[in-house]
NULUM-479698 format. One line per field, with one value per residue (C-alpha): x, y, z. Coordinates in Angstrom, 1 decimal. Example, Ala and Ser with C-alpha at 12.3 -4.5 7.8 and 13.67 -1.06 7.14 Angstrom:
% residues 2
east 12.3;13.7
north -4.5;-1.1
up 7.8;7.1
% end
This chain:
% residues 478
east -125.1;-123.6;-126.1;-126.4;-124.3;-126.4;-125.5;-125.2;-127.6;-126.4;-128.1;-127.0;-125.7;-123.4;-122.3;-118.6;-116.5;-114.8;-118.1;-119.3;-116.2;-116.7;-120.3;-119.2;-116.7;-119.3;-121.8;-119.3;-118.0;-114.4;-111.4;-110.2;-107.5;-105.4;-105.9;-103.1;-101.7;-101.3;-99.6;-97.2;-96.4;-95.7;-93.4;-91.4;-91.2;-90.1;-87.2;-86.2;-86.4;-85.2;-82.5;-81.4;-77.8;-77.6;-76.5;-77.6;-77.2;-74.9;-78.0;-79.0;-82.7;-85.2;-88.9;-91.6;-95.1;-97.8;-96.6;-96.5;-96.6;-94.9;-96.0;-93.4;-93.8;-91.5;-88.1;-86.5;-83.3;-83.2;-80.2;-79.3;-78.1;-76.6;-79.3;-82.0;-82.6;-82.3;-85.0;-84.3;-87.5;-87.4;-90.6;-91.0;-90.6;-93.5;-92.7;-89.4;-91.5;-94.8;-95.1;-98.1;-100.5;-99.1;-101.3;-100.2;-100.9;-104.3;-105.4;-104.1;-106.1;-109.2;-108.5;-107.4;-106.1;-105.5;-108.5;-108.1;-110.6;-109.7;-107.2;-108.3;-106.5;-107.3;-104.0;-103.5;-100.5;-99.7;-97.9;-94.7;-94.3;-96.1;-94.9;-91.8;-89.6;-90.9;-91.3;-88.6;-87.8;-84.6;-81.2;-82.5;-81.3;-84.4;-85.3;-86.8;-87.9;-85.6;-86.8;-84.2;-85.9;-84.0;-85.7;-84.8;-84.6;-88.4;-89.1;-90.1;-89.2;-86.1;-85.5;-87.1;-85.7;-86.7;-84.8;-84.5;-81.9;-80.9;-81.4;-81.2;-83.2;-81.1;-83.9;-87.7;-89.4;-93.0;-94.9;-95.6;-92.0;-90.5;-93.1;-92.2;-88.5;-89.4;-91.5;-88.7;-86.1;-84.1;-85.1;-82.5;-81.5;-83.3;-86.7;-85.9;-85.0;-88.3;-90.1;-88.3;-89.0;-92.7;-93.1;-91.9;-94.2;-97.2;-96.5;-96.4;-99.7;-101.3;-100.0;-101.4;-104.8;-104.7;-106.8;-106.7;-109.7;-107.9;-111.0;-110.4;-110.4;-112.5;-110.0;-110.4;-108.2;-108.2;-107.3;-107.3;-109.5;-112.0;-112.5;-112.5;-113.2;-111.4;-111.2;-107.6;-106.1;-103.0;-99.6;-97.4;-94.8;-97.5;-98.4;-94.7;-94.2;-97.4;-95.8;-93.0;-95.5;-97.5;-94.2;-93.4;-96.9;-96.7;-93.3;-94.7;-97.7;-95.4;-93.4;-96.5;-98.1;-94.8;-94.6;-98.3;-99.0;-99.9;-102.6;-103.5;-105.5;-108.0;-110.6;-112.7;-112.9;-116.0;-118.8;-119.7;-123.1;-121.4;-119.2;-122.3;-124.1;-121.0;-121.2;-124.8;-123.6;-120.9;-123.6;-125.9;-122.9;-122.0;-118.5;-117.1;-116.3;-115.4;-116.6;-113.0;-111.7;-111.3;-112.6;-109.1;-108.1;-111.4;-110.8;-107.4;-109.0;-111.0;-109.9;-110.9;-110.8;-114.0;-117.3;-118.8;-115.8;-116.0;-119.5;-118.2;-115.4;-117.9;-120.1;-117.0;-116.5;-119.5;-117.5;-114.7;-116.6;-115.8;-112.3;-111.1;-108.4;-107.7;-105.8;-104.3;-102.0;-101.5;-104.3;-104.1;-107.1;-109.6;-109.5;-106.0;-106.0;-106.5;-108.4;-107.5;-103.8;-104.4;-102.0;-101.8;-101.0;-100.5;-100.5;-97.0;-95.9;-97.9;-97.6;-97.8;-101.2;-102.7;-102.7;-102.5;-99.2;-97.3;-98.5;-97.9;-94.4;-93.5;-94.6;-92.3;-89.3;-89.7;-90.1;-87.0;-84.9;-86.1;-87.7;-91.1;-93.6;-94.0;-96.9;-98.4;-98.7;-100.2;-102.7;-103.8;-104.1;-107.6;-109.2;-107.5;-109.8;-112.8;-110.8;-109.7;-113.2;-114.6;-111.8;-112.2;-115.9;-115.3;-112.7;-115.1;-117.9;-115.6;-114.2;-117.6;-119.2;-116.6;-116.9;-120.7;-120.2;-117.9;-120.2;-123.1;-121.1;-119.8;-123.4;-125.4;-125.7;-126.5;-129.9;-131.9;-128.8;-128.4;-125.3;-123.9;-122.8;-122.9;-125.0;-122.4;-124.7;-128.4;-130.2;-131.9;-133.9;-135.6;-136.9;-135.7;-132.7;-129.0;-125.7;-124.6;-120.9;-120.9;-118.3;-117.8;-117.6;-116.2;-119.2;-121.0;-124.5;-127.9;-130.2;-133.8;-135.7;-138.0;-135.2;-131.6;-129.7;-126.3;-123.4;-125.6;-124.7;-127.4;-128.4;-129.5;-131.0;-129.8;-132.9;-131.3;-128.0;-128.0;-124.7;-126.3;-127.5;-124.6;-127.0;-127.4;-129.9;-130.5;-133.3;-132.9;-134.1;-135.0
north -1.8;1.7;4.6;6.4;9.6;12.8;16.3;18.7;21.5;25.0;28.4;30.0;33.1;31.0;28.7;28.6;26.7;24.7;23.6;22.6;20.5;18.9;18.1;16.4;14.3;13.2;12.4;10.3;8.7;9.6;8.8;12.4;11.3;8.2;6.0;6.5;3.1;3.8;7.1;5.4;2.6;5.1;7.1;3.9;3.0;6.5;6.2;2.7;2.5;-0.6;0.9;-1.2;-2.0;-0.5;3.1;5.3;8.7;9.5;10.0;13.7;13.2;16.0;16.3;18.4;18.7;21.3;24.2;23.3;19.5;17.4;13.9;13.5;10.1;10.5;11.9;11.8;12.2;12.2;11.6;11.0;7.5;7.0;7.8;7.4;8.3;6.9;7.7;7.2;7.3;6.9;5.9;6.2;2.8;2.5;-1.1;0.0;1.4;-0.6;-4.3;-6.4;-6.8;-4.1;-1.3;1.2;-1.4;-2.3;1.3;2.1;-0.8;0.7;4.1;3.1;6.5;10.1;12.3;15.9;18.8;22.5;22.8;19.6;16.3;12.9;11.1;7.4;7.1;9.3;12.5;11.3;8.9;10.3;13.9;13.0;9.9;8.2;11.3;12.1;15.4;17.1;16.4;13.4;9.8;7.7;4.1;4.0;1.7;2.9;2.5;2.6;2.7;2.8;4.4;4.4;7.5;7.4;7.1;3.4;1.3;-0.8;-2.2;-1.5;-2.5;-1.6;-2.4;-1.1;1.6;4.4;7.7;11.4;14.1;17.2;19.7;20.3;22.1;23.1;23.3;27.1;28.2;25.7;26.6;30.3;29.5;27.4;30.2;32.7;30.5;30.2;26.6;24.0;21.6;18.6;20.3;20.8;17.1;16.2;18.2;16.3;12.9;13.8;15.0;11.6;9.7;11.8;11.0;7.3;7.7;9.2;6.3;3.8;5.5;6.9;9.9;12.6;14.8;17.8;19.2;22.4;21.5;23.3;24.2;25.7;28.5;31.1;34.8;36.8;34.3;34.2;30.9;31.0;28.7;28.8;26.8;25.8;23.9;21.9;23.7;21.9;20.9;19.0;17.1;16.3;15.1;12.9;11.3;9.9;8.5;6.9;5.5;3.9;2.5;1.0;-0.5;-2.0;-3.5;-5.2;-6.7;-8.0;-9.5;-11.2;-12.6;-13.5;-11.8;-8.4;-5.7;-3.5;-0.3;-1.0;0.9;-1.0;0.4;2.5;0.6;1.6;2.9;5.3;6.7;7.0;9.1;11.3;12.0;13.1;15.4;16.9;17.5;19.2;21.5;22.2;20.8;19.1;15.4;13.9;10.3;9.1;10.7;8.4;9.3;10.0;12.2;14.1;14.7;16.2;18.9;20.3;23.4;23.5;27.3;27.3;26.8;24.6;22.4;22.1;20.8;18.3;17.2;16.9;14.6;12.6;11.6;9.3;6.9;6.7;4.6;1.4;2.1;-0.4;-2.8;-6.3;-8.6;-11.8;-14.6;-17.2;-16.6;-13.1;-10.7;-11.0;-7.3;-6.0;-2.6;0.9;2.2;5.9;5.0;2.3;0.0;-2.1;0.2;-0.1;2.3;2.2;5.8;7.2;4.8;7.6;8.5;5.3;1.9;-0.2;1.2;-0.4;-3.9;-3.4;-2.0;-5.1;-7.4;-5.5;-5.6;-9.3;-10.0;-8.0;-9.7;-13.2;-13.8;-15.1;-12.3;-12.0;-14.0;-10.9;-9.4;-12.6;-13.0;-9.3;-9.1;-10.6;-8.1;-5.0;-4.1;-3.9;-2.0;0.6;0.9;1.8;4.3;5.9;6.3;7.9;10.3;11.4;12.0;14.0;16.2;16.9;17.6;20.2;21.9;22.0;23.6;26.3;27.0;27.5;29.7;31.9;32.3;32.5;36.3;36.5;34.7;36.5;37.7;37.0;35.2;34.3;30.7;27.8;24.6;21.8;18.8;17.9;15.3;12.9;11.3;14.6;17.2;20.7;19.8;20.1;21.7;25.2;26.4;30.0;32.4;34.1;32.7;29.4;27.2;24.3;23.9;22.4;24.5;24.1;25.7;24.9;24.4;23.6;23.5;21.8;24.2;27.3;30.6;31.4;33.8;32.1;33.3;32.0;30.8;29.0;28.7;26.7;26.0;23.8;21.4;22.3;22.9;25.6;25.9;28.2;28.9;29.9;33.5;35.2
up 89.8;90.0;89.9;86.5;86.7;86.5;85.5;88.4;87.4;88.2;87.9;84.6;86.3;88.4;85.6;84.7;82.2;84.9;86.4;82.9;82.4;85.8;84.9;81.6;83.5;86.0;83.3;81.4;84.6;83.6;85.9;86.5;89.0;89.6;92.7;95.3;94.7;91.0;91.6;94.1;91.7;88.9;91.1;92.0;88.3;87.3;89.7;88.5;84.7;82.9;80.7;77.7;77.0;73.5;73.7;70.8;72.4;69.5;67.3;67.1;67.8;68.3;69.1;67.4;68.9;69.6;71.9;75.6;75.1;77.7;76.8;74.0;72.4;69.4;68.5;65.1;63.1;59.3;57.2;53.5;52.9;49.5;46.9;49.6;53.2;56.7;59.3;63.0;65.0;68.7;70.5;74.3;75.9;78.3;79.0;80.6;83.4;83.4;84.0;82.8;85.6;87.9;89.2;86.4;83.7;85.1;85.3;81.7;80.4;82.1;80.5;77.0;75.9;77.0;76.7;75.6;75.8;76.0;78.9;80.5;80.1;81.5;81.2;80.2;82.6;85.6;84.8;86.6;83.7;80.7;81.2;83.1;83.3;80.1;78.0;75.5;77.0;75.8;77.4;79.3;79.0;78.1;77.2;73.7;70.9;68.2;64.6;61.8;58.4;55.2;52.2;48.5;46.3;45.8;49.5;49.5;52.5;51.8;55.4;58.8;62.2;65.7;68.9;72.5;73.0;75.3;73.6;74.4;72.6;71.7;71.5;71.8;68.9;68.3;65.0;64.8;65.4;63.0;60.3;60.8;60.2;57.2;55.7;56.4;54.8;58.1;59.1;60.2;57.4;59.0;58.5;54.8;54.6;56.4;53.7;51.0;52.5;53.2;49.6;48.4;50.8;49.8;46.1;47.0;48.9;45.7;43.6;46.1;46.1;49.6;50.6;53.3;53.8;55.3;56.9;58.9;62.6;65.2;67.9;71.3;72.6;75.3;75.3;78.5;80.3;77.4;75.5;71.8;68.9;65.5;62.3;61.6;58.7;59.5;58.9;56.3;59.0;60.8;57.7;57.0;60.6;60.3;57.2;59.4;61.9;59.0;57.5;60.8;61.2;57.8;58.5;61.7;59.8;57.3;60.2;61.9;58.8;57.9;61.5;61.5;64.8;65.8;65.8;62.8;62.6;59.8;57.8;55.2;51.7;51.0;49.3;45.7;46.7;49.2;46.4;44.1;46.8;47.1;43.3;43.7;46.5;44.3;41.6;44.2;45.2;41.6;42.1;39.0;39.4;36.1;35.6;35.0;38.2;41.2;44.7;46.1;43.1;43.5;47.2;46.4;44.2;47.1;49.0;52.7;52.6;50.4;52.2;49.4;49.4;53.2;52.8;50.2;52.6;55.4;53.3;52.4;56.0;55.7;53.5;56.1;58.6;60.3;61.6;64.2;65.2;64.0;66.3;64.9;65.9;63.1;60.6;59.0;59.2;56.4;55.9;56.8;55.0;56.2;53.1;53.7;53.7;51.0;52.8;56.0;59.0;62.8;65.7;67.3;67.6;70.6;73.5;76.2;74.9;73.4;75.1;72.0;70.8;73.8;72.7;69.0;69.7;71.7;68.9;66.5;68.8;69.3;65.6;64.7;67.3;66.3;69.7;70.7;71.4;75.2;76.7;78.3;74.8;73.2;76.0;75.7;71.9;71.4;73.9;72.7;69.8;72.2;74.8;72.2;70.6;74.0;74.6;71.2;71.8;75.2;73.7;71.0;73.5;75.7;73.0;71.4;74.8;75.6;72.2;72.7;76.1;74.8;71.9;74.2;76.6;73.8;72.4;75.6;75.5;71.8;71.5;68.8;66.9;63.2;61.8;58.4;57.6;55.2;55.3;55.5;56.1;55.9;57.9;55.6;58.4;59.4;57.0;57.5;59.7;59.2;60.3;59.7;59.9;61.0;59.6;63.0;65.6;64.5;65.4;63.8;65.1;64.5;62.2;61.1;58.2;55.3;52.9;53.6;50.3;50.9;50.5;50.4;52.1;54.6;57.3;60.6;63.8;67.2;69.0;71.9;73.7;76.9;78.6;81.2;78.5;76.2;73.3;70.6;67.8;64.9;62.4;58.8;58.2;54.9
% end
């Protein structure tokens, strides 16, 4: 049995962010580098991709991602089609480079997904593939799984098809710059068409009873070598782009359910007692929730810019539990829905960063072509839910540990200082415990006190900040 990893303890004065990251990676036993044989196999594959015969380089595809991204999974082109719309969505074809059972495939199945934390990334596939030959970088001929989805005037799916094709992205965009052009009224026509389609899809989501919490994300950045944390609400362009990914995942789920084979991303509906508890929380926060108003409709009334509403949204995360994957071949899953989307859904749009998408994409390509799903996919399907559950758990641990580290580093010299914040959660298992969201810096941390009224504005004293243990703690002050 391998020895349990231990944190390498360093004197506080000598402690650095890089050393903290290394400690986390050792503690979680993360594979920070690829074995030489995997790198060599990836380099050979990058030099010899299996290009499909179908040439669709005529489609004016573009990518849009966070600034600096190189692992570009998706490229899109949107058109009007009669009274409706046509969506072309090209997805990086990892199987054009990776063969089941080869060294790259075995290592990817061990990792499950790319891990992100601050400026550190632990890739699913070697960079020569995920940020090079397989990435949909501009002006490069690439193998792709090309989705063609026809929508009617309301944005409903009419037909969906996916097949292998050669594609070439025309340009690489990032969210902030496109959002700036949209706000200034100078955006390219396709982004306005994206807004139009996304608006229709959002309306359909409302009609289905879907829900999106829209919590502000705690994000890590750096400025002049100093690490910073900030709360950020997603820009509209990010939400519009996400609607195309959701559309494709829903189209994939339809195909797989009709073909009675595949892998769905599922989330069980919240039980009635969980919704009843949320209504009590809304009452405690003095937020109106009419009896006749559904849970999804209530969530849409909340504003993540308001601290009490953030507390309500944080409480609402407790009903969105139990997400997983359902593999099937023949008999359909007992519970096929993703309750937040209010429809069946599948992960197929991020194969460079998430293992499961490669397999689900292969199922859809085979079903659309009328071919049998490849044996290597059928054999792998039953084990993928467990593989992805472990990978998701690892990713959550890694991201949380890095945020904890940065919080402790930022606050290490401020022990004894007083901060203003809002109580966004309370711990029912321990009296006097909960979570405070500070105004500045953008930190969420453990707080203790005699009374922690949910949603209340409070003053708290920092009593400890330990970068070595990645812990911070506060106490309520009068």
